MARTI-678548 format. One line per field, with one value per atom (N, C-alpha, C): residue number from 1; residue in three letters; atom name; x, y, z. Coordinates in Angstrom, 2 decimals, decimal comma. Each point is the difference from the previous one (the first is absolute). Layout:
num = [NUM_...]
residu = [ALA_...]
atome = [CA_...]
xx = [X_...]
yy = [Y_...]
zz = [Z_...]
***
This chain:
num = [1_1_1_2_2_2_3_3_3_4_4_4_5_5_5_6_6_6_7_7_7_8_8_8_9_9_9_10_10_10_11_11_11_12_12_12_13_13_13_14_14_14_15_15_15_16_16_16_17_17_17_18_18_18_19_19_19_20_20_20_21_21_21_22_22_22_23_23_23_24_24_24_25_25_25_26_26_26_27_27_27_28_28_28_29_29_29_30_30_30_31_31_31_32_32_32_33_33_33_34_34_34_35_35_35_36_36_36_37_37_37_38_38_38_39_39_39_40_40_40_41_41_41_42_42_42_43_43_43_44_44_44_45_45_45_46_46_46_47_47_47_48_48_48_49_49_49_50_50_50_51_51_51_52_52_52_53_53_53_54_54_54_55_55_55_56_56_56_57_57_57_58_58_58_59_59_59_60_60_60_61_61_61_62_62_62_63_63_63_64_64_64_65_65_65_66_66_66_67_67_67_68_68_68_69_69_69_70_70_70_71_71_71_72_72_72_73_73_73_74_74_74_75_75_75_76_76_76_77_77_77_78_78_78_79_79_79_80_80_80_81_81_81_82_82_82_83_83_83_84_84_84_85_85_85_86_86_86_87_87_87_88_88_88_89_89_89_90_90_90_91_91_91_92_92_92_93_93_93_94_94_94_95_95_95_96_96_96_97_97_97_98_98_98_99_99_99_100_100_100_101_101_101_102_102_102_103_103_103_104_104_104_105_105_105_106_106_106_107_107_107_108_108_108_109_109_109_110_110_110_111_111_111_112_112_112_113_113_113_114_114_114_115_115_115_116_116_116_117_117_117_118_118_118_119_119_119_120_120_120_121_121_121_122_122_122_123_123_123_124_124_124_125_125_125_126_126_126_127_127_127_128_128_128_129_129_129_130_130_130_131_131_131_132_132_132_133_133_133_134_134_134_135_135_135_136_136_136_137_137_137_138_138_138_139_139_139_140_140_140_141_141_141_142_142_142_143_143_143_144_144_144_145_145_145_146_146_146_147_147_147_148_148_148_149_149_149_150_150_150_151_151_151_152_152_152_153_153_153_154_154_154_155_155_155_156_156_156_157_157_157_158_158_158_159_159_159_160_160_160_161_161_161_162_162_162_163_163_163_164_164_164_165_165_165_166_166_166_167_167_167_168_168_168_169_169_169_170_170_170_171_171_171_172_172_172_173_173_173_174_174_174_175_175_175_176_176_176_177_177_177_178_178_178_179_179_179_180_180_180_181_181_181_182_182_182_183_183_183_184_184_184_185_185_185_186_186_186_187_187_187_188_188_188_189_189_189_190_190_190_191_191_191_192_192_192_193_193_193_194_194_194_195_195_195_196_196_196_197_197_197_198_198_198_199_199_199_200_200_200_201_201_201_202_202_202_203_203_203_204_204_204_205_205_205_206_206_206_207_207_207_208_208_208_209_209_209_210_210_210_211_211_211_212_212_212_213_213_213_214_214_214_215_215_215_216_216_216]
residu = [MET_MET_MET_SER_SER_SER_ASP_ASP_ASP_PHE_PHE_PHE_GLU_GLU_GLU_ARG_ARG_ARG_ARG_ARG_ARG_HIS_HIS_HIS_ALA_ALA_ALA_LEU_LEU_LEU_LEU_LEU_LEU_LEU_LEU_LEU_HIS_HIS_HIS_GLN_GLN_GLN_SER_SER_SER_VAL_VAL_VAL_ILE_ILE_ILE_ALA_ALA_ALA_ALA_ALA_ALA_ALA_ALA_ALA_PHE_PHE_PHE_LEU_LEU_LEU_THR_THR_THR_TYR_TYR_TYR_LEU_LEU_LEU_VAL_VAL_VAL_ASP_ASP_ASP_PRO_PRO_PRO_GLU_GLU_GLU_ASP_ASP_ASP_VAL_VAL_VAL_VAL_VAL_VAL_TRP_TRP_TRP_ARG_ARG_ARG_PHE_PHE_PHE_ILE_ILE_ILE_LYS_LYS_LYS_ASN_ASN_ASN_ASN_ASN_ASN_PRO_PRO_PRO_ALA_ALA_ALA_ASN_ASN_ASN_ARG_ARG_ARG_VAL_VAL_VAL_LEU_LEU_LEU_GLU_GLU_GLU_HIS_HIS_HIS_ALA_ALA_ALA_THR_THR_THR_PHE_PHE_PHE_ALA_ALA_ALA_GLY_GLY_GLY_ALA_ALA_ALA_THR_THR_THR_LEU_LEU_LEU_LEU_LEU_LEU_VAL_VAL_VAL_GLY_GLY_GLY_VAL_VAL_VAL_ALA_ALA_ALA_ALA_ALA_ALA_LEU_LEU_LEU_VAL_VAL_VAL_CYS_CYS_CYS_THR_THR_THR_ARG_ARG_ARG_ALA_ALA_ALA_ARG_ARG_ARG_ALA_ALA_ALA_LEU_LEU_LEU_GLY_GLY_GLY_TYR_TYR_TYR_GLU_GLU_GLU_ARG_ARG_ARG_VAL_VAL_VAL_SER_SER_SER_GLY_GLY_GLY_GLN_GLN_GLN_GLN_GLN_GLN_GLN_GLN_GLN_GLU_GLU_GLU_PHE_PHE_PHE_ALA_ALA_ALA_LEU_LEU_LEU_SER_SER_SER_GLY_GLY_GLY_ASN_ASN_ASN_TRP_TRP_TRP_ARG_ARG_ARG_GLU_GLU_GLU_ARG_ARG_ARG_LEU_LEU_LEU_PHE_PHE_PHE_VAL_VAL_VAL_GLY_GLY_GLY_GLU_GLU_GLU_PHE_PHE_PHE_MET_MET_MET_TYR_TYR_TYR_ALA_ALA_ALA_VAL_VAL_VAL_GLY_GLY_GLY_LEU_LEU_LEU_ALA_ALA_ALA_SER_SER_SER_LEU_LEU_LEU_ALA_ALA_ALA_PRO_PRO_PRO_LEU_LEU_LEU_ARG_ARG_ARG_GLY_GLY_GLY_SER_SER_SER_LEU_LEU_LEU_ILE_ILE_ILE_LEU_LEU_LEU_ILE_ILE_ILE_GLY_GLY_GLY_GLY_GLY_GLY_GLU_GLU_GLU_GLY_GLY_GLY_ILE_ILE_ILE_ARG_ARG_ARG_ILE_ILE_ILE_CYS_CYS_CYS_ARG_ARG_ARG_LEU_LEU_LEU_ALA_ALA_ALA_GLN_GLN_GLN_GLY_GLY_GLY_GLY_GLY_GLY_GLY_GLY_GLY_ALA_ALA_ALA_PRO_PRO_PRO_SER_SER_SER_ALA_ALA_ALA_ALA_ALA_ALA_GLY_GLY_GLY_SER_SER_SER_ARG_ARG_ARG_ARG_ARG_ARG_VAL_VAL_VAL_GLY_GLY_GLY_PRO_PRO_PRO_LEU_LEU_LEU_ILE_ILE_ILE_ALA_ALA_ALA_THR_THR_THR_ARG_ARG_ARG_LEU_LEU_LEU_ARG_ARG_ARG_TRP_TRP_TRP_ARG_ARG_ARG_GLY_GLY_GLY_ALA_ALA_ALA_PHE_PHE_PHE_ARG_ARG_ARG_ARG_ARG_ARG_GLU_GLU_GLU_ALA_ALA_ALA_PHE_PHE_PHE_LYS_LYS_LYS_TRP_TRP_TRP_GLY_GLY_GLY_VAL_VAL_VAL_PHE_PHE_PHE_LEU_LEU_LEU_ALA_ALA_ALA_MET_MET_MET_GLY_GLY_GLY_VAL_VAL_VAL_PHE_PHE_PHE_THR_THR_THR_ILE_ILE_ILE_THR_THR_THR_LEU_LEU_LEU_ARG_ARG_ARG_ASP_ASP_ASP_ARG_ARG_ARG_LEU_LEU_LEU_ALA_ALA_ALA_GLU_GLU_GLU_VAL_VAL_VAL_LEU_LEU_LEU_ILE_ILE_ILE_ALA_ALA_ALA_VAL_VAL_VAL_ALA_ALA_ALA_SER_SER_SER_LEU_LEU_LEU_LEU_LEU_LEU_GLY_GLY_GLY_PHE_PHE_PHE_VAL_VAL_VAL_LEU_LEU_LEU_MET_MET_MET_GLU_GLU_GLU_PRO_PRO_PRO_ALA_ALA_ALA_LEU_LEU_LEU_ARG_ARG_ARG_ASP_ASP_ASP_SER_SER_SER_GLY_GLY_GLY_PRO_PRO_PRO_ASN_ASN_ASN_GLY_GLY_GLY_ASP_ASP_ASP_SER_SER_SER_ARG_ARG_ARG_ARG_ARG_ARG_ARG_ARG_ARG_PHE_PHE_PHE_ARG_ARG_ARG_ASN_ASN_ASN_ASP_ASP_ASP_ARG_ARG_ARG]
atome = [N_CA_C_N_CA_C_N_CA_C_N_CA_C_N_CA_C_N_CA_C_N_CA_C_N_CA_C_N_CA_C_N_CA_C_N_CA_C_N_CA_C_N_CA_C_N_CA_C_N_CA_C_N_CA_C_N_CA_C_N_CA_C_N_CA_C_N_CA_C_N_CA_C_N_CA_C_N_CA_C_N_CA_C_N_CA_C_N_CA_C_N_CA_C_N_CA_C_N_CA_C_N_CA_C_N_CA_C_N_CA_C_N_CA_C_N_CA_C_N_CA_C_N_CA_C_N_CA_C_N_CA_C_N_CA_C_N_CA_C_N_CA_C_N_CA_C_N_CA_C_N_CA_C_N_CA_C_N_CA_C_N_CA_C_N_CA_C_N_CA_C_N_CA_C_N_CA_C_N_CA_C_N_CA_C_N_CA_C_N_CA_C_N_CA_C_N_CA_C_N_CA_C_N_CA_C_N_CA_C_N_CA_C_N_CA_C_N_CA_C_N_CA_C_N_CA_C_N_CA_C_N_CA_C_N_CA_C_N_CA_C_N_CA_C_N_CA_C_N_CA_C_N_CA_C_N_CA_C_N_CA_C_N_CA_C_N_CA_C_N_CA_C_N_CA_C_N_CA_C_N_CA_C_N_CA_C_N_CA_C_N_CA_C_N_CA_C_N_CA_C_N_CA_C_N_CA_C_N_CA_C_N_CA_C_N_CA_C_N_CA_C_N_CA_C_N_CA_C_N_CA_C_N_CA_C_N_CA_C_N_CA_C_N_CA_C_N_CA_C_N_CA_C_N_CA_C_N_CA_C_N_CA_C_N_CA_C_N_CA_C_N_CA_C_N_CA_C_N_CA_C_N_CA_C_N_CA_C_N_CA_C_N_CA_C_N_CA_C_N_CA_C_N_CA_C_N_CA_C_N_CA_C_N_CA_C_N_CA_C_N_CA_C_N_CA_C_N_CA_C_N_CA_C_N_CA_C_N_CA_C_N_CA_C_N_CA_C_N_CA_C_N_CA_C_N_CA_C_N_CA_C_N_CA_C_N_CA_C_N_CA_C_N_CA_C_N_CA_C_N_CA_C_N_CA_C_N_CA_C_N_CA_C_N_CA_C_N_CA_C_N_CA_C_N_CA_C_N_CA_C_N_CA_C_N_CA_C_N_CA_C_N_CA_C_N_CA_C_N_CA_C_N_CA_C_N_CA_C_N_CA_C_N_CA_C_N_CA_C_N_CA_C_N_CA_C_N_CA_C_N_CA_C_N_CA_C_N_CA_C_N_CA_C_N_CA_C_N_CA_C_N_CA_C_N_CA_C_N_CA_C_N_CA_C_N_CA_C_N_CA_C_N_CA_C_N_CA_C_N_CA_C_N_CA_C_N_CA_C_N_CA_C_N_CA_C_N_CA_C_N_CA_C_N_CA_C_N_CA_C_N_CA_C_N_CA_C_N_CA_C_N_CA_C_N_CA_C_N_CA_C_N_CA_C_N_CA_C_N_CA_C_N_CA_C_N_CA_C_N_CA_C_N_CA_C_N_CA_C_N_CA_C_N_CA_C_N_CA_C_N_CA_C_N_CA_C_N_CA_C_N_CA_C_N_CA_C_N_CA_C_N_CA_C_N_CA_C_N_CA_C_N_CA_C_N_CA_C_N_CA_C_N_CA_C_N_CA_C_N_CA_C_N_CA_C]
xx = [-62,75_-1,44_-0,61_-1,12_-0,91_-0,78_-1,10_-0,73_-1,38_-0,21_-1,00_0,20_1,23_0,13_-0,17_0,19_-0,12_-1,34_-0,72_-1,57_-0,59_0,26_-0,92_1,01_0,47_0,69_-0,85_-1,47_-0,88_-0,47_-0,56_-0,29_1,05_1,46_0,93_-0,12_0,12_0,37_-1,35_-1,26_-1,15_0,05_0,75_0,06_1,06_1,02_1,12_-0,59_-0,99_-0,62_-0,85_-1,11_-0,57_0,76_0,70_1,09_0,48_0,47_0,17_-0,61_-1,44_-0,84_-0,80_-0,31_-0,51_0,69_1,42_0,72_-0,77_-1,17_-0,63_-0,66_-0,31_-0,66_0,82_1,28_0,92_0,80_-0,16_0,59_-0,74_-0,67_-0,80_0,54_1,28_0,59_0,68_-0,14_0,75_1,50_0,78_1,63_0,15_-0,58_0,70_-0,55_-1,42_-0,30_1,07_0,16_1,17_0,57_1,06_1,31_-0,18_-1,31_-0,12_-0,93_-0,57_-1,15_0,12_1,36_0,60_0,64_0,26_0,43_-0,93_0,13_-0,75_-0,35_0,43_-0,22_-0,83_-0,41_-0,53_-1,07_-0,61_-1,34_0,88_0,95_0,58_0,81_0,82_1,02_-1,27_-1,03_-0,90_-0,52_-0,37_-0,34_1,30_1,13_1,23_-0,04_0,35_0,69_-1,55_-1,20_-0,91_0,10_0,44_-0,23_1,14_1,28_1,31_-0,42_-1,01_-0,21_-0,83_-0,90_-1,42_1,12_0,82_0,83_0,71_0,37_1,04_-1,44_-1,10_-1,05_-0,73_0,12_-0,22_1,26_0,74_1,18_0,31_-0,17_-0,16_-0,84_-1,23_-1,03_0,31_0,52_-0,03_1,40_1,01_1,27_-0,70_-1,00_-0,36_-0,98_-0,79_-1,13_0,88_0,94_1,00_0,38_0,64_1,02_-1,17_-0,98_-1,06_-0,54_0,04_-0,69_1,16_1,02_1,28_1,23_-0,22_1,29_-0,25_-0,94_-0,07_0,54_0,90_0,56_-0,34_0,01_-0,39_0,98_-0,43_0,96_0,72_1,15_0,67_-0,83_-0,60_-0,54_-1,34_-0,52_-1,29_-0,70_-0,98_-0,89_-0,92_-0,47_-0,98_0,23_1,45_0,35_0,84_-0,36_0,72_0,48_1,11_0,62_0,44_0,35_0,74_1,36_0,25_1,61_0,78_1,12_1,11_-0,28_0,22_-0,21_-1,27_-1,02_-1,57_0,16_0,25_-0,23_0,22_1,60_0,58_-0,63_-0,36_-0,86_-1,10_-1,11_-1,29_0,38_1,43_0,25_0,22_0,74_0,16_-1,16_-0,99_-1,23_-0,72_-0,12_-0,47_0,32_1,43_0,65_-0,37_0,19_-0,30_-1,49_-1,02_-1,06_-0,27_0,72_-0,04_0,92_0,71_0,59_-0,84_-0,66_-1,35_-1,07_-0,24_-1,12_0,06_1,49_0,20_0,23_-0,19_-0,32_-1,42_-0,58_-1,65_-0,20_0,79_0,03_1,23_-0,55_1,01_1,18_0,75_1,58_0,14_-0,51_0,13_-0,32_-1,26_-0,41_0,69_0,50_0,64_1,53_0,54_0,80_-0,08_-1,30_-0,58_-0,14_-0,77_-0,33_1,43_1,11_1,10_0,53_0,54_0,74_-0,69_-1,06_-0,83_-0,27_-0,18_0,11_1,25_1,08_1,32_0,19_-0,14_0,38_-0,85_-1,19_-1,02_0,76_0,32_0,15_1,38_0,89_1,50_-0,09_-0,82_-0,29_-0,55_-0,93_-0,57_1,18_0,64_1,22_0,70_0,68_1,05_-0,55_-1,62_-0,53_0,07_-0,23_0,50_-1,51_-1,10_-1,41_-0,15_-1,03_-0,34_-1,35_-0,58_-1,32_-0,06_-1,22_0,22_-1,78_0,42_-1,58_-0,36_-0,64_-0,33_-1,24_-0,19_-0,54_-0,80_-1,20_-0,62_0,27_0,27_0,45_0,61_0,59_0,76_-0,89_0,49_-0,95_0,94_-0,70_0,74_0,69_1,16_0,83_-0,96_-0,83_-1,13_-0,72_-0,73_-0,97_0,81_1,08_1,03_0,37_0,20_0,32_-0,81_-1,22_-1,15_-0,41_0,10_-0,48_0,82_1,63_1,18_-0,47_0,10_-0,44_-1,02_-1,22_-1,14_-0,08_0,97_0,13_0,83_1,37_0,87_-0,83_-1,10_-0,70_-0,38_-0,85_-0,99_0,88_1,06_1,38_0,61_-0,14_0,35_-0,59_-1,55_-1,21_0,25_0,27_0,33_1,14_1,00_0,87_-0,52_-0,75_-0,91_-0,66_-0,59_-1,50_0,81_1,16_0,31_0,78_0,78_0,50_-1,06_-1,30_-0,97_-0,37_-0,17_-0,42_0,97_1,51_0,79_-0,10_-0,15_-0,03_-0,98_-0,96_-1,47_0,62_0,62_0,13_1,39_0,69_1,14_-0,38_-1,04_-0,75_-0,84_-0,98_-0,99_0,83_0,93_0,44_-1,18_-0,95_-1,04_0,13_0,37_-0,14_-0,98_-1,32_-1,09_-0,20_-0,16_-0,17_1,28_1,37_0,91_-0,20_-0,44_-0,72_-0,81_-1,20_-1,10_0,67_0,45_0,68_0,69_0,87_0,99_-0,92_-0,99_-0,94_-0,77_-0,43_-0,67_0,84_1,43_0,87_0,23_0,32_0,48_-1,13_-1,17_-1,35_-0,02_0,04_0,24_0,61_1,50_1,17_-0,06_-0,73_-0,17_-1,04_-1,09_-0,99_0,53_1,10_0,71_1,14_0,37_1,25_-0,48_-1,85_-0,12_0,39_-0,82_0,46_1,52_1,05_1,21_0,40_-0,40_-0,12_-0,65_-1,15_-0,45_0,83_0,74_0,68_1,49_0,08_1,53_0,29_1,18_0,48_0,54_0,68_0,57_1,07_0,85_0,94_-0,41_-1,17_-0,58_-0,08_0,55_-0,14_-0,99_-0,04_-1,27_0,43_-0,77_0,26_-1,07_0,06_-0,93_-0,49_-1,42_0,12_-0,53_0,84_-0,27_-1,16_-0,85_-0,96_-1,02_-0,58_-0,57_-1,32_0,01_-0,96_-1,44_-0,97_-1,49_-0,59]
yy = [123,12_0,26_-0,47_0,82_-0,52_-0,84_-0,74_-0,91_0,88_1,22_0,93_0,24_0,34_0,33_-1,28_-1,29_-1,24_-0,28_0,07_-0,11_0,77_1,23_1,02_0,97_-1,13_0,89_0,40_-0,53_0,69_1,53_-0,07_1,27_0,90_-0,19_0,98_0,54_-0,82_0,60_0,82_-0,38_1,02_1,31_-0,26_1,46_0,99_-0,75_1,04_0,41_-0,16_-0,03_1,20_-0,07_0,68_1,42_-0,30_1,28_1,44_-1,28_0,92_0,91_-0,50_0,33_1,06_-0,05_0,80_1,42_0,01_1,48_0,62_-0,34_0,74_1,60_-0,66_0,78_1,61_-0,18_1,15_0,12_-0,86_0,54_-0,77_1,20_-0,69_-0,42_0,12_-0,29_-1,61_-0,93_-0,65_-0,07_-1,06_0,58_0,13_-0,52_0,29_1,22_0,27_1,52_0,94_-0,28_1,23_0,38_-1,20_0,67_0,19_-0,17_-0,16_1,27_0,57_0,95_0,97_0,69_1,07_-0,30_-1,05_-0,56_0,26_0,72_0,30_-1,50_-1,10_-1,37_-0,76_0,70_-0,78_-1,15_0,30_-1,22_-1,07_0,08_-1,10_-0,56_0,60_-0,31_-0,86_0,52_-0,79_-1,49_0,15_-1,43_-0,71_0,25_-0,69_-0,37_0,80_-0,48_-1,12_0,28_-0,71_-2,01_0,53_-1,18_-0,77_0,20_-0,27_-0,55_0,85_-0,54_-1,36_0,17_-1,06_-1,17_-0,06_-1,05_-0,80_0,86_-0,30_-0,72_0,28_-0,66_-1,46_0,09_-1,24_-1,06_0,36_-0,72_-0,42_0,91_-0,44_-1,22_0,18_-0,97_-1,18_0,06_-1,13_-0,71_0,64_-0,78_-0,78_0,88_-0,55_-1,06_-0,21_-0,82_-1,36_0,17_-1,27_-0,65_0,95_-0,50_-0,57_0,30_-0,88_-0,90_-0,12_-1,16_-1,28_0,58_-1,14_-0,46_0,90_0,25_-1,04_-0,64_-1,03_-0,98_-0,72_-1,03_-0,88_-1,64_-0,76_0,36_0,06_0,29_-1,17_-0,18_-1,31_-0,85_-1,29_-0,81_0,22_1,00_0,23_-0,14_-1,12_-0,32_1,19_0,59_1,07_1,26_0,64_1,12_0,53_1,26_0,67_1,11_0,86_0,88_0,89_1,24_0,79_-0,47_-0,24_-0,18_1,45_-0,04_1,35_0,86_-0,46_0,85_0,49_-0,79_0,35_1,09_-0,32_1,09_1,23_-0,40_1,47_0,85_-0,77_0,54_0,90_-0,87_0,50_1,48_0,24_1,13_1,19_-0,57_1,00_0,39_-0,76_0,38_1,12_-0,40_0,88_1,37_0,07_1,30_0,83_-0,65_0,60_0,49_-0,77_0,34_1,67_-0,26_1,56_0,81_-0,21_0,89_1,01_-0,98_0,37_0,60_-0,26_0,44_1,09_0,46_1,39_0,94_-0,18_1,04_0,46_-0,47_0,48_1,25_-0,35_0,80_1,37_1,11_0,88_-0,25_0,95_-0,29_-0,65_0,80_-0,86_-1,09_-0,39_-1,32_-1,06_0,32_-0,66_-0,62_1,00_-0,51_-0,70_0,15_-0,81_-1,38_-0,21_-1,23_-0,87_0,59_-0,21_-0,58_0,92_-0,55_-1,02_0,40_-0,90_-1,51_-0,26_-0,97_-0,75_0,59_-0,46_-0,50_0,75_-0,30_-1,41_0,12_-1,36_-1,11_0,16_-1,43_-0,24_0,90_-0,42_-0,76_0,58_-1,03_-1,47_0,18_-1,51_-0,45_0,26_-0,84_-0,46_1,00_-0,44_-0,84_-0,21_-0,68_-1,54_-0,15_-1,26_-0,84_0,75_-0,41_-0,39_-0,98_-0,24_-0,41_0,49_-0,82_-1,59_-0,54_-1,27_-0,53_-1,41_-0,35_-1,26_-0,38_-1,05_-0,94_-1,60_-0,61_-1,07_-0,44_-1,00_-1,30_-0,02_-1,19_0,13_-1,03_0,44_-0,24_1,14_0,31_-0,27_-0,26_-0,37_1,54_0,03_0,99_0,98_-0,51_0,93_0,90_-0,86_0,50_1,11_-0,23_0,97_1,11_-0,11_1,25_0,85_-0,11_0,59_0,63_-0,53_0,45_1,51_-0,65_1,14_0,89_0,10_1,20_0,83_-0,54_0,73_0,57_-0,68_0,73_1,47_-0,72_1,33_1,29_-0,39_1,17_0,81_-0,84_0,65_0,81_-0,67_0,76_0,94_0,45_1,31_0,72_-0,50_0,93_1,39_0,43_1,71_0,51_-0,78_0,56_0,04_-1,26_-0,02_1,09_0,46_1,03_1,17_0,28_1,34_0,40_-1,26_0,07_0,34_-0,54_0,40_1,20_0,60_1,43_1,07_-0,27_0,71_0,16_-1,22_0,09_0,81_0,13_0,63_1,60_0,30_1,36_0,59_-1,02_0,66_0,22_-0,40_0,31_1,14_0,02_1,40_1,09_-0,13_0,82_0,59_-0,62_0,62_-0,32_0,70_-0,23_-0,81_0,80_-0,85_-1,44_-0,16_-1,18_-0,87_0,35_-1,07_-0,33_1,20_-0,18_-1,08_-0,10_-0,64_-1,45_-0,52_-0,88_-1,03_1,11_-1,01_-0,23_0,94_-0,69_-1,11_-0,18_-1,13_-1,08_0,34_-1,32_-0,51_0,98_-0,57_-0,87_0,50_-0,94_-0,93_-0,33_-1,24_-0,89_0,64_-0,93_-0,88_1,19_-0,51_-0,99_-0,22_-0,70_-1,65_0,36_-1,08_-0,83_0,89_-0,15_-0,80_0,04_-0,14_-1,81_-0,64_-1,53_-0,18_1,02_-0,59_0,67_1,06_0,54_-1,07_-0,44_-0,96_-1,01_-0,63_-1,00_0,14_1,37_0,39_-0,66_-0,56_-0,63_1,19_-0,40_0,69_0,97_-0,16_0,92_0,61_0,46_0,94_-0,16_-1,21_-0,44_-0,94_-0,22_-0,92_-1,62_-0,30_-1,47_-0,87_-0,80_-0,55_-1,30_-0,33_-1,34_-0,53_-1,11_-0,25_-1,05_0,18_-1,10_0,02_-1,01_-0,03_0,87_0,36_1,11_-0,69_0,15_-0,79_0,57]
zz = [73,29_-0,32_1,20_0,41_1,14_-0,40_0,80_-0,32_-0,51_0,60_-0,48_-1,67_-0,36_-1,38_-1,09_0,67_-0,35_-0,45_0,71_0,33_-0,65_-0,26_-0,55_-0,81_-1,23_-0,86_-1,16_-0,10_-1,07_0,66_1,40_0,77_-0,17_0,21_0,02_-1,49_-0,97_-1,49_-0,32_0,36_0,06_0,55_1,37_0,71_-0,49_-0,62_-0,62_-1,25_-0,75_-1,10_0,00_1,51_0,38_0,26_1,00_0,54_-1,46_-0,71_-1,17_-0,96_-0,30_-0,65_0,92_1,32_0,79_0,36_-0,66_-0,42_-1,07_-0,50_-0,88_0,71_1,18_0,96_0,15_-0,05_0,06_-1,45_-0,93_-0,96_-1,45_-0,62_-0,94_-1,37_-0,04_-1,51_0,00_-0,76_-0,11_-0,19_0,02_-0,01_-1,37_-0,83_-1,50_-0,53_0,34_-0,36_0,88_0,88_0,70_-0,80_-0,59_-1,01_-1,19_-0,36_-1,61_-0,51_1,36_-0,51_-0,86_0,20_-0,67_-1,18_-0,34_-1,42_-1,04_-1,22_-1,03_-0,63_0,40_-0,80_1,34_0,79_1,26_-0,12_-1,01_-0,43_-0,19_-0,90_-0,70_1,06_0,75_0,97_1,21_0,11_1,12_-0,46_-1,55_-0,51_0,28_-0,46_-0,33_1,63_0,93_1,50_0,41_-0,28_0,39_-0,50_-1,07_-0,88_0,42_0,23_0,67_1,82_0,55_1,35_-0,20_-1,06_-0,07_-0,51_-1,06_-0,25_1,12_1,07_1,20_0,95_0,06_0,76_-0,52_-1,29_-0,52_-0,18_-0,22_-0,12_1,76_1,15_1,13_0,64_-0,66_0,09_-0,60_-1,29_-0,73_0,99_0,60_0,23_1,72_0,40_1,17_0,01_-1,15_0,02_-0,69_-0,98_-0,01_0,96_0,77_1,42_0,76_0,27_0,93_-0,93_-1,33_-0,71_0,10_-0,15_-0,63_1,07_1,08_0,61_1,15_0,43_1,11_-0,38_1,19_0,11_1,19_-0,37_1,09_1,30_1,55_1,05_0,05_0,47_0,32_1,16_-0,28_0,91_0,23_-0,70_0,32_-1,42_0,06_-1,27_-0,58_0,64_-0,76_0,57_0,58_0,45_-1,25_-0,20_-1,30_0,63_-0,49_0,24_-1,24_-0,10_-1,09_-0,06_-1,19_-0,17_0,20_0,23_0,44_-1,63_-1,06_-1,06_-0,36_0,22_-0,43_1,40_0,92_1,57_-0,50_-0,56_-0,48_-1,07_-0,81_-1,25_0,45_1,10_0,50_1,03_0,43_0,82_-1,47_-1,04_-0,89_-0,65_-0,12_-0,67_0,91_1,43_0,77_0,20_-0,28_0,37_-1,59_-1,20_-0,97_0,14_0,30_0,18_0,99_0,81_0,90_-0,85_-0,88_-0,54_-1,30_-0,84_-0,78_0,55_1,47_0,20_0,84_-0,05_1,06_-1,09_-1,06_-1,33_0,30_0,81_-0,47_1,34_1,06_1,47_-0,13_0,85_0,24_-0,01_0,25_0,04_1,54_1,04_1,33_0,08_-0,53_-0,04_-0,92_-1,37_-0,45_0,73_0,72_1,02_1,07_0,85_0,72_-0,34_-1,16_-0,97_-0,48_-0,53_-0,46_1,54_0,85_1,28_0,87_-0,11_1,04_-0,35_-1,39_-0,60_-0,20_-0,26_0,09_1,41_0,86_1,33_0,54_-0,08_-0,07_-0,45_-1,51_-0,66_0,48_0,56_0,23_1,43_0,82_1,21_-0,22_-0,88_-0,44_-0,76_-0,74_-0,26_0,57_1,01_0,85_1,27_0,28_0,83_-0,30_-1,36_-0,24_-0,32_0,20_0,06_-1,68_-0,48_-1,29_0,19_-0,82_-0,24_-0,39_0,65_-0,12_0,09_-0,63_-0,17_0,30_0,71_0,65_-0,66_-0,19_-0,52_0,85_-0,55_1,06_-1,04_-0,90_-0,82_-1,12_-0,85_-0,79_-1,44_-1,09_-1,07_-1,17_-1,46_-0,79_-0,72_-0,81_0,00_-0,90_-0,96_-0,67_0,86_0,77_1,11_1,09_0,13_0,88_-0,47_-1,47_-0,69_-0,22_-0,44_-0,17_1,16_1,15_1,54_0,19_-0,12_0,35_-0,97_-1,00_-0,85_0,19_0,21_0,48_1,60_0,84_1,09_-0,03_-0,79_-0,15_-0,69_-1,22_-0,34_1,01_1,14_0,93_0,99_0,08_1,13_-0,76_-1,20_-0,70_-0,60_0,62_-0,98_0,41_0,95_0,06_-1,23_-0,04_-1,00_-1,46_-0,21_-1,37_-0,75_1,57_0,02_-0,25_0,70_0,23_-1,61_-0,54_-1,44_-0,93_-0,05_-0,87_0,26_1,24_0,36_-0,57_0,07_-0,19_-1,52_-0,76_-1,56_-0,20_0,35_-0,49_0,04_1,36_0,42_-0,69_-0,38_-1,19_-1,21_-0,37_-1,60_0,63_1,09_-0,02_0,76_0,78_1,19_0,50_0,56_0,89_1,23_0,67_1,35_0,74_0,03_0,52_-0,54_-1,31_-0,56_0,73_0,18_0,42_1,18_1,20_1,43_0,03_-0,39_-0,56_-0,50_-0,61_-0,76_0,93_0,93_1,11_1,04_0,46_1,08_-0,40_-1,41_-0,45_-0,18_-0,51_0,19_1,33_1,11_1,25_0,62_-0,19_0,34_-0,42_-1,62_-0,40_0,52_0,04_0,28_1,66_0,63_1,41_0,17_-1,06_-0,41_-0,31_-1,16_-0,69_1,25_0,52_1,30_1,23_0,47_0,96_0,24_-0,99_0,26_0,57_-0,53_0,09_1,58_0,48_1,35_0,86_-0,14_0,58_0,53_-1,23_0,47_0,38_0,39_0,30_1,41_0,08_0,89_1,01_1,34_1,07_-0,60_-0,91_-0,43_-0,74_-0,54_-0,74_-1,67_-0,25_-1,08_-0,54_-1,46_-0,46_0,52_0,31_0,15_-0,71_-1,16_-0,42_0,13_-0,11_0,04_-1,26_-0,50_-1,64_0,13_-0,92_0,02_-1,40_-0,47_-1,03_-0,22_-1,25_-0,03_-0,37_0,27_-0,15_-1,39]
***
């Protein structure tokens, strides 16, 4: 894994998603409708397929949030340095791939292949590279405060996933493309706003570095 991939993991992730959905410029049909449009029960199948994809995105958001909130262990010899343990790190990567598969249901066929294939390659390279998110602290804190801050930071880091999960839930019920586009745009904006503190504190490895401190 190159240093660029390690430092700009989020940028590469968003670039793969952008490339996938830009295929709408040449193919106006999402991958689900492409395969079910000629079926007499296409509306029922569409509801069911997107319900499954929405569930997959929701599970992915939960897996990734839990990994970021609960998976940190103190680095040997470092009083305030934390890193994701091996099992939690693997769960984080599994959650990332589940999210890509669920989100791919909204893209055209070629976009779905780009999203699933691109994210699969990116995640495999990150996993093989051995990099893990870490958190640096300026002083020791009690376990209650540390846990609360970890969960808050985890939700911020996964704000995009939770926003997309809610948007897809509404789309699954209504099946209105324009409404889905607006909701996902709003979810992306809110996700960026919520992630901004975490991005501002990101370390040189492109992973979140947290400074635990008492809230006033």
